[in-house]
Biopython code that builds the backbone (N, CA, C, O; Angstrom):
import numpy as np
from Bio.PDB.StructureBuilder import StructureBuilder

atoms = [
    (1, "MET", "N", (1.038, -1.098, 0.105)),
    (1, "MET", "CA", (-0.042, 0.112, -0.185)),
    (1, "MET", "C", (0.755, 1.247, 0.046)),
    (1, "MET", "O", (1.411, 1.526, 1.049)),
    (2, "SER", "N", (0.602, 1.937, -1.127)),
    (2, "SER", "CA", (1.450, 3.374, -1.039)),
    (2, "SER", "C", (0.688, 4.628, -0.842)),
    (2, "SER", "O", (-0.436, 4.864, -1.286)),
    (3, "PHE", "N", (1.438, 5.410, -0.118)),
    (3, "PHE", "CA", (0.674, 6.789, 0.320)),
    (3, "PHE", "C", (1.117, 7.543, -0.498)),
    (3, "PHE", "O", (2.275, 7.417, -0.896)),
    (4, "GLY", "N", (0.150, 8.683, -1.027)),
    (4, "GLY", "CA", (0.587, 9.807, -1.934)),
    (4, "GLY", "C", (1.694, 10.682, -1.405)),
    (4, "GLY", "O", (2.179, 10.398, -0.310)),
    (5, "ARG", "N", (2.150, 11.748, -2.102)),
    (5, "ARG", "CA", (3.040, 12.468, -1.702)),
    (5, "ARG", "C", (2.608, 13.636, -0.649)),
    (5, "ARG", "O", (1.549, 14.253, -0.771)),
    (6, "GLU", "N", (3.449, 13.846, 0.290)),
    (6, "GLU", "CA", (3.154, 14.766, 1.436)),
    (6, "GLU", "C", (2.841, 16.136, 0.810)),
    (6, "GLU", "O", (3.599, 16.682, 0.009)),
    (7, "HIS", "N", (1.714, 16.635, 1.212)),
    (7, "HIS", "CA", (1.210, 18.046, 0.727)),
    (7, "HIS", "C", (2.159, 19.085, 1.640)),
    (7, "HIS", "O", (2.618, 18.838, 2.756)),
    (8, "ASP", "N", (2.333, 20.364, 0.830)),
    (8, "ASP", "CA", (3.125, 21.461, 1.362)),
    (8, "ASP", "C", (2.679, 21.853, 2.873)),
    (8, "ASP", "O", (3.506, 22.258, 3.690)),
    (9, "LEU", "N", (1.590, 21.730, 3.112)),
    (9, "LEU", "CA", (0.650, 22.373, 4.463)),
    (9, "LEU", "C", (1.101, 21.146, 5.479)),
    (9, "LEU", "O", (1.225, 21.456, 6.664)),
    (10, "HIS", "N", (1.312, 20.008, 5.163)),
    (10, "HIS", "CA", (1.772, 19.066, 6.288)),
    (10, "HIS", "C", (3.164, 19.310, 6.620)),
    (10, "HIS", "O", (3.497, 19.267, 7.804)),
    (11, "LYS", "N", (4.113, 19.588, 5.613)),
    (11, "LYS", "CA", (5.575, 19.776, 5.949)),
    (11, "LYS", "C", (5.474, 21.121, 6.894)),
    (11, "LYS", "O", (6.051, 21.121, 7.982)),
    (12, "ARG", "N", (4.752, 22.229, 6.466)),
    (12, "ARG", "CA", (4.905, 23.559, 7.387)),
    (12, "ARG", "C", (4.407, 23.119, 8.663)),
    (12, "ARG", "O", (5.057, 23.431, 9.661)),
    (13, "ARG", "N", (3.227, 22.359, 8.800)),
    (13, "ARG", "CA", (2.795, 22.109, 10.010)),
    (13, "ARG", "C", (3.529, 21.201, 11.023)),
    (13, "ARG", "O", (3.365, 21.257, 12.241)),
    (14, "LYS", "N", (4.443, 20.272, 10.302)),
    (14, "LYS", "CA", (5.412, 19.265, 10.967)),
    (14, "LYS", "C", (6.666, 20.386, 11.379)),
    (14, "LYS", "O", (7.329, 20.182, 12.396)),
    (15, "GLY", "N", (6.857, 21.253, 10.744)),
    (15, "GLY", "CA", (8.110, 22.131, 11.216)),
    (15, "GLY", "C", (7.528, 23.125, 12.309)),
    (15, "GLY", "O", (8.332, 23.586, 13.119)),
    (16, "ARG", "N", (6.339, 23.450, 12.383)),
    (16, "ARG", "CA", (5.918, 24.276, 13.444)),
    (16, "ARG", "C", (5.679, 23.403, 14.787)),
    (16, "ARG", "O", (5.777, 23.884, 15.916)),
    (17, "ASN", "N", (5.380, 22.163, 14.533)),
    (17, "ASN", "CA", (5.192, 21.234, 15.641)),
    (17, "ASN", "C", (6.508, 20.939, 16.131)),
    (17, "ASN", "O", (6.634, 20.974, 17.355)),
    (18, "VAL", "N", (7.482, 20.667, 15.461)),
    (18, "VAL", "CA", (9.082, 20.523, 15.779)),
    (18, "VAL", "C", (9.543, 21.733, 16.744)),
    (18, "VAL", "O", (10.077, 21.577, 17.842)),
    (19, "GLY", "N", (9.259, 22.886, 16.172)),
    (19, "GLY", "CA", (9.550, 24.155, 16.754)),
    (19, "GLY", "C", (8.965, 24.208, 18.245)),
    (19, "GLY", "O", (9.669, 24.336, 19.247)),
    (20, "LEU", "N", (7.642, 24.097, 18.239)),
    (20, "LEU", "CA", (6.889, 24.113, 19.342)),
    (20, "LEU", "C", (7.424, 23.143, 20.298)),
    (20, "LEU", "O", (7.714, 23.594, 21.406)),
    (21, "GLY", "N", (7.570, 22.162, 20.129)),
    (21, "GLY", "CA", (8.227, 20.695, 20.789)),
    (21, "GLY", "C", (9.547, 21.288, 21.470)),
    (21, "GLY", "O", (9.678, 21.164, 22.687)),
    (22, "LEU", "N", (10.352, 21.816, 20.845)),
    (22, "LEU", "CA", (11.726, 22.327, 21.290)),
    (22, "LEU", "C", (11.604, 23.440, 22.264)),
    (22, "LEU", "O", (12.394, 23.531, 23.204)),
    (23, "VAL", "N", (10.623, 24.305, 22.072)),
    (23, "VAL", "CA", (10.202, 25.378, 22.929)),
    (23, "VAL", "C", (9.961, 24.840, 24.072)),
    (23, "VAL", "O", (10.737, 25.029, 25.008)),
    (24, "LEU", "N", (8.885, 24.101, 24.201)),
    (24, "LEU", "CA", (8.556, 23.274, 25.338)),
    (24, "LEU", "C", (9.402, 22.489, 26.258)),
    (24, "LEU", "O", (9.374, 22.458, 27.488)),
    (25, "ILE", "N", (10.262, 21.776, 25.312)),
    (25, "ILE", "CA", (11.173, 21.103, 26.121)),
    (25, "ILE", "C", (12.257, 22.234, 26.701)),
    (25, "ILE", "O", (12.831, 22.012, 27.767)),
    (26, "GLY", "N", (12.434, 23.098, 26.167)),
    (26, "GLY", "CA", (13.471, 24.119, 26.768)),
    (26, "GLY", "C", (12.784, 24.753, 28.064)),
    (26, "GLY", "O", (13.428, 24.873, 29.106)),
    (27, "PHE", "N", (11.545, 25.127, 27.965)),
    (27, "PHE", "CA", (10.856, 25.617, 29.026)),
    (27, "PHE", "C", (10.983, 24.570, 30.256)),
    (27, "PHE", "O", (11.304, 25.010, 31.360)),
    (28, "VAL", "N", (10.718, 23.103, 30.065)),
    (28, "VAL", "CA", (10.778, 22.402, 30.954)),
    (28, "VAL", "C", (12.132, 22.180, 31.909)),
    (28, "VAL", "O", (12.304, 22.056, 33.122)),
    (29, "ALA", "N", (12.920, 22.191, 30.845)),
    (29, "ALA", "CA", (14.556, 22.185, 31.225)),
    (29, "ALA", "C", (14.651, 23.355, 32.130)),
    (29, "ALA", "O", (15.093, 23.205, 33.269)),
    (30, "VAL", "N", (14.274, 24.485, 31.704)),
    (30, "VAL", "CA", (14.376, 25.939, 32.840)),
    (30, "VAL", "C", (13.824, 25.293, 34.077)),
    (30, "VAL", "O", (14.486, 25.090, 35.095)),
    (31, "ILE", "N", (12.706, 25.021, 33.929)),
    (31, "ILE", "CA", (11.770, 24.944, 35.364)),
    (31, "ILE", "C", (12.505, 24.041, 36.289)),
    (31, "ILE", "O", (12.791, 24.338, 37.449)),
    (32, "PHE", "N", (12.809, 22.846, 35.662)),
    (32, "PHE", "CA", (13.729, 21.677, 36.287)),
    (32, "PHE", "C", (15.117, 22.321, 36.973)),
    (32, "PHE", "O", (15.422, 22.242, 38.163)),
    (33, "GLY", "N", (15.673, 22.803, 36.191)),
    (33, "GLY", "CA", (16.921, 23.476, 36.286)),
    (33, "GLY", "C", (16.746, 24.444, 37.845)),
    (33, "GLY", "O", (17.467, 24.304, 38.832)),
    (34, "LEU", "N", (15.633, 25.384, 37.711)),
    (34, "LEU", "CA", (15.598, 26.315, 38.761)),
    (34, "LEU", "C", (15.087, 25.345, 40.143)),
    (34, "LEU", "O", (15.483, 25.630, 41.273)),
    (35, "THR", "N", (14.279, 24.326, 39.913)),
    (35, "THR", "CA", (13.925, 23.466, 40.845)),
    (35, "THR", "C", (15.164, 22.665, 41.760)),
    (35, "THR", "O", (15.187, 22.471, 42.976)),
    (36, "VAL", "N", (16.027, 22.334, 40.870)),
    (36, "VAL", "CA", (17.309, 21.733, 41.276)),
    (36, "VAL", "C", (17.983, 22.442, 42.050)),
    (36, "VAL", "O", (18.302, 22.046, 43.170)),
    (37, "VAL", "N", (18.364, 23.807, 41.494)),
    (37, "VAL", "CA", (19.115, 24.683, 42.271)),
    (37, "VAL", "C", (18.474, 25.202, 43.611)),
    (37, "VAL", "O", (19.180, 25.454, 44.587)),
    (38, "LYS", "N", (17.143, 25.347, 43.618)),
    (38, "LYS", "CA", (16.418, 25.584, 44.846)),
    (38, "LYS", "C", (16.629, 24.473, 45.901)),
    (38, "LYS", "O", (16.988, 24.831, 47.023)),
    (39, "VAL", "N", (16.464, 23.323, 45.681)),
    (39, "VAL", "CA", (16.524, 22.158, 46.386)),
    (39, "VAL", "C", (17.953, 21.941, 46.980)),
    (39, "VAL", "O", (18.078, 21.688, 48.178)),
    (40, "THR", "N", (19.009, 22.037, 46.164)),
    (40, "THR", "CA", (20.191, 22.157, 46.475)),
    (40, "THR", "C", (20.924, 22.955, 47.313)),
    (40, "THR", "O", (21.863, 22.507, 47.970)),
    (41, "GLU", "N", (20.509, 24.319, 47.352)),
    (41, "GLU", "CA", (20.708, 25.355, 48.178)),
    (41, "GLU", "C", (20.053, 25.173, 49.463)),
    (41, "GLU", "O", (20.298, 26.023, 50.318)),
    (42, "GLY", "N", (19.151, 24.085, 49.799)),
    (42, "GLY", "CA", (18.613, 23.936, 51.077)),
    (42, "GLY", "C", (17.359, 24.566, 51.298)),
    (42, "GLY", "O", (17.014, 24.739, 52.467)),
    (43, "GLU", "N", (16.556, 24.967, 50.297)),
    (43, "GLU", "CA", (15.506, 25.854, 50.623)),
    (43, "GLU", "C", (14.254, 24.737, 49.956)),
    (43, "GLU", "O", (13.435, 25.076, 49.101)),
    (44, "PHE", "N", (14.334, 23.625, 50.460)),
    (44, "PHE", "CA", (13.468, 22.465, 49.932)),
    (44, "PHE", "C", (11.861, 23.052, 50.239)),
    (44, "PHE", "O", (11.057, 23.061, 49.307)),
    (45, "ALA", "N", (11.480, 23.512, 51.541)),
    (45, "ALA", "CA", (10.233, 23.783, 51.880)),
    (45, "ALA", "C", (9.814, 24.935, 50.957)),
    (45, "ALA", "O", (8.720, 24.915, 50.393)),
    (46, "GLU", "N", (10.720, 25.974, 50.801)),
    (46, "GLU", "CA", (10.392, 27.030, 49.901)),
    (46, "GLU", "C", (10.194, 26.661, 48.420)),
    (46, "GLU", "O", (9.511, 27.348, 47.662)),
    (47, "ALA", "N", (10.691, 25.783, 48.136)),
    (47, "ALA", "CA", (10.772, 25.300, 46.719)),
    (47, "ALA", "C", (9.301, 24.563, 46.592)),
    (47, "ALA", "O", (8.657, 24.636, 45.546)),
    (48, "LEU", "N", (8.973, 24.068, 47.394)),
    (48, "LEU", "CA", (7.558, 23.134, 47.457)),
    (48, "LEU", "C", (6.458, 24.085, 47.463)),
    (48, "LEU", "O", (5.482, 23.900, 46.736)),
    (49, "SER", "N", (6.560, 25.204, 48.321)),
    (49, "SER", "CA", (5.387, 26.057, 48.747)),
    (49, "SER", "C", (5.331, 27.175, 47.959)),
    (49, "SER", "O", (4.283, 27.726, 47.622)),
    (50, "GLY", "N", (6.723, 27.611, 47.581)),
    (50, "GLY", "CA", (6.772, 28.772, 46.711)),
    (50, "GLY", "C", (6.575, 30.168, 47.627)),
    (50, "GLY", "O", (6.348, 31.261, 47.110)),
    (51, "VAL", "N", (6.697, 29.952, 49.036)),
    (51, "VAL", "CA", (6.658, 31.022, 49.945)),
    (51, "VAL", "C", (7.911, 31.013, 50.615)),
    (51, "VAL", "O", (8.294, 29.966, 51.136)),
    (52, "ALA", "N", (8.773, 32.305, 50.682)),
    (52, "ALA", "CA", (9.814, 32.410, 51.457)),
    (52, "ALA", "C", (9.454, 32.423, 52.755)),
    (52, "ALA", "O", (8.339, 32.837, 53.070)),
    (53, "ARG", "N", (10.352, 31.971, 53.691)),
    (53, "ARG", "CA", (10.367, 31.779, 55.094)),
    (53, "ARG", "C", (11.371, 33.067, 55.560)),
    (53, "ARG", "O", (12.410, 33.389, 54.984)),
    (54, "GLY", "N", (10.710, 33.797, 56.909)),
    (54, "GLY", "CA", (11.514, 34.731, 57.188)),
    (54, "GLY", "C", (12.556, 34.114, 58.230)),
    (54, "GLY", "O", (12.240, 33.211, 59.004)),
    (55, "GLU", "N", (13.743, 34.650, 58.181)),
    (55, "GLU", "CA", (14.892, 34.291, 58.799)),
    (55, "GLU", "C", (14.921, 34.837, 60.328)),
    (55, "GLU", "O", (15.892, 34.606, 61.048)),
]
sb = StructureBuilder()
sb.init_structure("model")
sb.init_model(0)
sb.init_chain("A")
sb.init_seg("    ")
for serial, (resi, resn, name, xyz) in enumerate(atoms, 1):
    if name == "N":
        sb.init_residue(resn, " ", resi, " ")
    sb.init_atom(name, np.array(xyz, "f"), 0.0, 1.0, " ", f" {name:<3s}", serial, name[0])
structure = sb.get_structure()
């Protein structure tokens, strides 16, 4: 069974999907990195709650 040629619209849509996927992966990487930094600095409770404690 042979499928026809891929239409130009599908090629453009695929390119946009790949670009959006890369942006989302980058966003997740930034959030993950910030979380790792906060946890390794010993601010685990603040990292989970989002509220800074007074010293």
